[in-house]
N, C-alpha and C positions, 0 to 999 in steps of 0.2 A: 437490505442486502444480507444474504446468508453467509455463513462461514463454510458452507459446503463448497467443495471444489469441483470444477468442471471435470468430467470423467476423462477427457483426453489428456489433461495435465497429469493425471495419475498413472497413465500408461506409457509415458515417454519422459525423456529428460527435460527438466524445466530449463527455460532459456531466460536470458536477460530481458528479452522482449515480453515474456510472460509476466515478469515482475513489474516492468514498466506499464504494461496494460492494466494490471491491477491497481497500481498506485496512481497512475496518471489522472484518471477522471474522478478520483476520490474526493469526497466532501467531508467536512468535519464530523458530520452525523455518522459516517461509516468508518471512521479512522480505526477504531478498535477492531472491527471485523476484518478490515483489510490488513492491518498489522498482523493479526493472528493467522490469516491465510498465507501471508508471505512467510511468516515464521515457520509454518508447517511445510511449506514448499522447499525451504532452504535447509531445514534440519538434516543433518547427516552429510551435508556437502563439506568438502575440505575447506579449511580456513582461507586458502589462496584461490578458491574457485571464483571466477568473475561473477557468476550468478549469485553466489553467497554474498560477495562484497556489495553487489547492487541491492540485494535484499536488505542487508544490514543498513545500508545508506538510506533506503526508503523507510525502514522502520524508525531510524533515528529522526528522519524528517517528519514522521507521523505525529510527533509531539507538536509540531507547528500546525498540523491539520486540525487538531483538537482545540487549539487556542485561537484560531482565526475566526473572527466573527464580524458581522457588520459589512458595510460597503467597503470594498478594497480601495475606493477612491477617497476614503477618509470620512464618509458620512456614517450614519447609524444604520442605514439599510431600511429605515422606516420612512414612508412617504406621509406627508401631512397635507 
């Protein structure tokens, strides 16, 4: 995944749905790139803007993306 942004997001106002679309399918492998993309999209927005609040919430949650490893059911993710 690149940190390059979709051209249409650069020519219109960013929405909460844009932020969720970036963060929703993210995996730990791409957490840093997604976090940086979200940060770029929300910079300059007022503190009370709902898009900025959603972005900040997703950025805060990205710390969990980086530390989530293995099988979510409690296994190691390795088949024997």
